[in-house]
One Martini backbone bead per residue (centre of mass of N, CA, C, O) as a GRO file, in nm:
protein
  211
    1UNK     BB    1   2.968  -3.420  -7.690
    2UNK     BB    2   3.043  -3.106  -7.664
    3UNK     BB    3   3.258  -2.957  -7.850
    4UNK     BB    4   3.568  -3.058  -7.786
    5UNK     BB    5   3.476  -3.360  -7.697
    6UNK     BB    6   3.393  -3.475  -7.979
    7UNK     BB    7   3.717  -3.532  -8.057
    8UNK     BB    8   3.750  -3.708  -7.806
    9UNK     BB    9   3.940  -4.009  -7.743
   10UNK     BB   10   3.976  -4.278  -7.584
   11UNK     BB   11   4.195  -4.474  -7.467
   12UNK     BB   12   4.306  -4.774  -7.488
   13UNK     BB   13   4.385  -5.061  -7.312
   14UNK     BB   14   4.684  -5.085  -7.422
   15UNK     BB   15   4.806  -4.832  -7.286
   16UNK     BB   16   4.793  -4.973  -6.981
   17UNK     BB   17   5.024  -5.215  -7.039
   18UNK     BB   18   5.234  -5.077  -6.911
   19UNK     BB   19   5.446  -5.000  -6.710
   20UNK     BB   20   5.425  -4.800  -6.444
   21UNK     BB   21   5.663  -4.609  -6.514
   22UNK     BB   22   5.580  -4.563  -6.811
   23UNK     BB   23   5.292  -4.462  -6.758
   24UNK     BB   24   5.363  -4.212  -6.588
   25UNK     BB   25   5.492  -4.077  -6.844
   26UNK     BB   26   5.267  -4.119  -7.066
   27UNK     BB   27   5.046  -3.935  -6.918
   28UNK     BB   28   5.193  -3.702  -7.002
   29UNK     BB   29   4.967  -3.483  -7.180
   30UNK     BB   30   4.719  -3.596  -7.118
   31UNK     BB   31   4.358  -3.618  -7.106
   32UNK     BB   32   4.138  -3.532  -6.849
   33UNK     BB   33   3.794  -3.643  -6.835
   34UNK     BB   34   3.472  -3.496  -6.716
   35UNK     BB   35   3.126  -3.586  -6.701
   36UNK     BB   36   2.852  -3.400  -6.580
   37UNK     BB   37   2.569  -3.234  -6.489
   38UNK     BB   38   2.747  -2.957  -6.501
   39UNK     BB   39   2.969  -3.075  -6.702
   40UNK     BB   40   3.276  -3.013  -6.862
   41UNK     BB   41   3.606  -3.130  -6.761
   42UNK     BB   42   3.960  -3.045  -6.833
   43UNK     BB   43   4.309  -3.180  -6.846
   44UNK     BB   44   4.641  -3.177  -6.838
   45UNK     BB   45   4.882  -3.394  -6.762
   46UNK     BB   46   5.178  -3.290  -6.539
   47UNK     BB   47   5.154  -3.508  -6.291
   48UNK     BB   48   5.318  -3.797  -6.138
   49UNK     BB   49   5.287  -4.120  -5.955
   50UNK     BB   50   5.445  -4.415  -5.862
   51UNK     BB   51   5.296  -4.740  -5.751
   52UNK     BB   52   5.476  -5.042  -5.633
   53UNK     BB   53   5.341  -5.331  -5.559
   54UNK     BB   54   5.420  -5.490  -5.247
   55UNK     BB   55   5.725  -5.342  -5.199
   56UNK     BB   56   5.592  -5.064  -5.159
   57UNK     BB   57   5.559  -4.872  -4.870
   58UNK     BB   58   5.365  -4.637  -5.014
   59UNK     BB   59   5.151  -4.850  -5.066
   60UNK     BB   60   4.844  -4.995  -4.999
   61UNK     BB   61   4.963  -5.294  -5.110
   62UNK     BB   62   5.149  -5.361  -4.904
   63UNK     BB   63   5.201  -5.692  -4.862
   64UNK     BB   64   4.935  -5.765  -5.011
   65UNK     BB   65   4.700  -5.568  -4.927
   66UNK     BB   66   4.363  -5.683  -4.920
   67UNK     BB   67   4.095  -5.463  -4.965
   68UNK     BB   68   3.830  -5.271  -5.024
   69UNK     BB   69   4.015  -5.038  -5.124
   70UNK     BB   70   4.232  -5.225  -5.307
   71UNK     BB   71   4.080  -5.413  -5.507
   72UNK     BB   72   4.116  -5.253  -5.785
   73UNK     BB   73   4.431  -5.307  -5.807
   74UNK     BB   74   4.365  -5.617  -5.918
   75UNK     BB   75   4.293  -5.526  -6.174
   76UNK     BB   76   4.292  -5.416  -6.460
   77UNK     BB   77   4.420  -5.198  -6.642
   78UNK     BB   78   4.232  -4.878  -6.638
   79UNK     BB   79   4.133  -4.809  -6.364
   80UNK     BB   80   3.978  -4.646  -6.103
   81UNK     BB   81   4.149  -4.505  -5.811
   82UNK     BB   82   3.976  -4.410  -5.529
   83UNK     BB   83   4.053  -4.193  -5.242
   84UNK     BB   84   4.078  -4.091  -4.908
   85UNK     BB   85   4.241  -3.779  -4.793
   86UNK     BB   86   4.085  -3.692  -4.557
   87UNK     BB   87   3.885  -3.469  -4.759
   88UNK     BB   88   4.018  -3.602  -5.010
   89UNK     BB   89   4.010  -3.692  -5.345
   90UNK     BB   90   4.191  -3.946  -5.513
   91UNK     BB   91   4.352  -4.010  -5.836
   92UNK     BB   92   4.391  -4.329  -6.005
   93UNK     BB   93   4.579  -4.557  -6.209
   94UNK     BB   94   4.561  -4.864  -6.292
   95UNK     BB   95   4.830  -5.109  -6.279
   96UNK     BB   96   5.034  -5.406  -6.375
   97UNK     BB   97   4.799  -5.580  -6.388
   98UNK     BB   98   4.647  -5.853  -6.311
   99UNK     BB   99   4.732  -5.901  -5.964
  100UNK     BB  100   4.892  -5.612  -5.970
  101UNK     BB  101   4.916  -5.366  -5.717
  102UNK     BB  102   4.903  -5.082  -5.908
  103UNK     BB  103   4.979  -4.716  -5.950
  104UNK     BB  104   4.875  -4.383  -6.069
  105UNK     BB  105   4.916  -4.067  -5.964
  106UNK     BB  106   4.735  -3.772  -5.999
  107UNK     BB  107   4.868  -3.443  -5.926
  108UNK     BB  108   4.836  -3.270  -6.209
  109UNK     BB  109   4.690  -2.994  -6.396
  110UNK     BB  110   4.607  -2.837  -6.705
  111UNK     BB  111   4.383  -2.636  -6.789
  112UNK     BB  112   4.128  -2.662  -7.066
  113UNK     BB  113   3.818  -2.730  -6.971
  114UNK     BB  114   3.585  -2.580  -6.776
  115UNK     BB  115   3.695  -2.338  -6.598
  116UNK     BB  116   3.445  -2.207  -6.465
  117UNK     BB  117   3.360  -2.465  -6.319
  118UNK     BB  118   3.615  -2.493  -6.152
  119UNK     BB  119   3.591  -2.223  -6.002
  120UNK     BB  120   3.323  -2.287  -5.865
  121UNK     BB  121   3.417  -2.543  -5.711
  122UNK     BB  122   3.667  -2.385  -5.563
  123UNK     BB  123   3.638  -2.061  -5.521
  124UNK     BB  124   3.839  -1.961  -5.754
  125UNK     BB  125   4.060  -1.769  -6.000
  126UNK     BB  126   4.329  -1.912  -5.993
  127UNK     BB  127   4.459  -2.105  -6.237
  128UNK     BB  128   4.722  -2.230  -6.091
  129UNK     BB  129   4.520  -2.348  -5.836
  130UNK     BB  130   4.302  -2.553  -5.939
  131UNK     BB  131   4.519  -2.827  -6.027
  132UNK     BB  132   4.789  -2.824  -5.811
  133UNK     BB  133   4.660  -3.109  -5.706
  134UNK     BB  134   4.499  -3.401  -5.617
  135UNK     BB  135   4.250  -3.255  -5.472
  136UNK     BB  136   4.196  -3.021  -5.671
  137UNK     BB  137   4.136  -3.181  -5.938
  138UNK     BB  138   3.886  -3.341  -5.840
  139UNK     BB  139   3.711  -3.097  -5.771
  140UNK     BB  140   3.722  -2.957  -6.050
  141UNK     BB  141   3.610  -3.232  -6.208
  142UNK     BB  142   3.417  -3.418  -6.017
  143UNK     BB  143   3.574  -3.631  -5.858
  144UNK     BB  144   3.479  -3.936  -5.694
  145UNK     BB  145   3.395  -4.228  -5.525
  146UNK     BB  146   3.201  -4.315  -5.757
  147UNK     BB  147   3.462  -4.377  -5.957
  148UNK     BB  148   3.521  -4.638  -5.851
  149UNK     BB  149   3.621  -4.869  -6.105
  150UNK     BB  150   3.637  -4.720  -6.354
  151UNK     BB  151   3.659  -4.730  -6.696
  152UNK     BB  152   3.888  -4.529  -6.890
  153UNK     BB  153   3.769  -4.611  -7.194
  154UNK     BB  154   3.509  -4.448  -7.086
  155UNK     BB  155   3.256  -4.273  -7.034
  156UNK     BB  156   3.282  -3.988  -6.841
  157UNK     BB  157   3.565  -4.110  -6.751
  158UNK     BB  158   3.873  -4.007  -6.917
  159UNK     BB  159   4.151  -4.075  -7.143
  160UNK     BB  160   4.346  -3.873  -7.368
  161UNK     BB  161   4.503  -3.746  -7.616
  162UNK     BB  162   4.764  -3.504  -7.645
  163UNK     BB  163   5.071  -3.417  -7.558
  164UNK     BB  164   5.430  -3.392  -7.602
  165UNK     BB  165   5.677  -3.362  -7.409
  166UNK     BB  166   5.994  -3.232  -7.425
  167UNK     BB  167   6.020  -3.273  -7.104
  168UNK     BB  168   6.119  -3.469  -6.809
  169UNK     BB  169   6.087  -3.480  -6.469
  170UNK     BB  170   6.270  -3.624  -6.182
  171UNK     BB  171   6.161  -3.753  -5.854
  172UNK     BB  172   6.040  -3.744  -5.556
  173UNK     BB  173   5.801  -3.815  -5.364
  174UNK     BB  174   5.508  -3.698  -5.189
  175UNK     BB  175   5.410  -3.755  -4.856
  176UNK     BB  176   5.624  -4.028  -4.762
  177UNK     BB  177   5.811  -4.027  -4.491
  178UNK     BB  178   5.694  -4.323  -4.362
  179UNK     BB  179   5.843  -4.531  -4.607
  180UNK     BB  180   6.131  -4.531  -4.593
  181UNK     BB  181   6.306  -4.600  -4.877
  182UNK     BB  182   6.059  -4.510  -5.062
  183UNK     BB  183   6.099  -4.195  -5.036
  184UNK     BB  184   6.357  -4.211  -5.259
  185UNK     BB  185   6.209  -4.271  -5.498
  186UNK     BB  186   6.212  -4.179  -5.855
  187UNK     BB  187   5.849  -4.159  -5.900
  188UNK     BB  188   5.838  -3.863  -6.012
  189UNK     BB  189   5.649  -3.680  -6.266
  190UNK     BB  190   5.715  -3.392  -6.491
  191UNK     BB  191   5.664  -3.113  -6.659
  192UNK     BB  192   5.888  -2.909  -6.750
  193UNK     BB  193   5.812  -2.593  -6.619
  194UNK     BB  194   5.531  -2.630  -6.522
  195UNK     BB  195   5.297  -2.416  -6.354
  196UNK     BB  196   5.090  -2.672  -6.252
  197UNK     BB  197   5.259  -2.787  -6.054
  198UNK     BB  198   5.252  -2.862  -5.720
  199UNK     BB  199   5.582  -2.895  -5.696
  200UNK     BB  200   5.895  -2.715  -5.704
  201UNK     BB  201   6.157  -2.919  -5.742
  202UNK     BB  202   6.444  -3.061  -5.756
  203UNK     BB  203   6.564  -3.259  -5.984
  204UNK     BB  204   6.734  -3.539  -6.057
  205UNK     BB  205   6.624  -3.528  -6.362
  206UNK     BB  206   6.637  -3.472  -6.723
  207UNK     BB  207   6.445  -3.573  -7.012
  208UNK     BB  208   6.418  -3.635  -7.336
  209UNK     BB  209   6.184  -3.680  -7.568
  210UNK     BB  210   6.051  -3.840  -7.816
  211UNK     BB  211   5.958  -3.747  -8.164
   0.00000   0.00000   0.00000
């Protein structure tokens, strides 16, 4: 890979062996990279949501529902779980270990590399709106349903070490109003005060990360 990506190394499979809640926090500050025929695009992960099935009514694998769509969630941690929501492709990191259908949704990125390519793909120039949502970031990076099941430890789509957030905010997940008590679980995490977060709501709490 040319330029900045030459020094970027994918995280190993052991990184993904954390519990889903811990992984959702550990992913903050990491770099999501995708290389396509159009070029390389990348951004810092600044917002995530944890989905822990089969007891989590907000997750596709609720009640251990195993379908063609959720099959990859039963794989080893570190695979890409992509699915369509209306007309948007959403990108998730499979977690929980083999046989445990859990995942972390990547909700927002801070643009880092390939910004002009992102602008062309989205048809907008406002940097703060390029990747501040799960459907926006996949379009900006060129992530599609073709990436379903891809192992994130290797290119062209992978996650690399980035920065360590000074603090992380925690709150309720977004867009799951019909999921009973699960809608109130504080399983959304974001880099505190980051302007690229998809929605700035009052956090349940903020905690300082270890240095």
